[in-house]
Steps between C-alpha positions, in 0.01 A plus 500: 500500500333349201147553370400162359218631281392826345521838676228765475614830652333838542589806706650844504856380542585139414833324551527137392824354629617157602628200312233444235141482387438168324196619301379826349499843666226762463561833673321835506612799705673834514861398557590139416840337554558138389819340635384138510540266203176410323451152354207604277370816340496848652218755464532838669302824502663777701632851502862420581625147422848367579574146382825343624457122474489218245162438333454157336201604288369814337469840671207732428529836674300825499686767691570868541869412520670162446855413606671166445773447759834321450356159601197527269504209254175448308506167316183578302363814341474840663187695408456832672309825483649816651540871422864440405728204434621289792831557674726195470779496754827328413446123504125506426405251229188422294541176302172523306345787308447840658182687406461858621175696472517867588235602750325805354391757761126538546360816344365747752672622809467346844309811603233438237468137603474596868235761417297244305517252788405773750203602282380141471526443876314827566221389268477166683490678837218731386300210358537310828399810699180554301407130516541505878294821520221346293507182711481703822200692362318178411570350843380818671172488309449130578576535871287814535187304405605208717564715809165680457321164485680378813406818690135476386477132604666571836266791581187316382572197723648613829 
């Protein structure tokens, strides 16, 4: 069917199919496949993006891999960021300007990033543990006095 306004999509695997989206499309996910015509602009952030439909406006895409299928027809500009240039299948067309920005890999390995996150979470866990320990100590001291007073009052007035 038709989407008579804008479409805002998010998920691990997204497939937009049907006749058309009258307005703009915003999508964020792991694997994104657009097979429905878009009457406005298209903005996508995803790891694997496959565009195979006419787009009336501009397309702005940040992807790990971008493929324009044979039915892709972008009337406006295509601006995209990816590690390498997009794959254009036979029949794909961009009528406006195409601007490609190469995505530079982040310095540091995934192992170093994971170790830093693990260290930070460990520090948070230890801080929480010691705050709970201190709170338990304070409560113990407060309730010790209170329970002694209750026992003294109860034994003084039988």
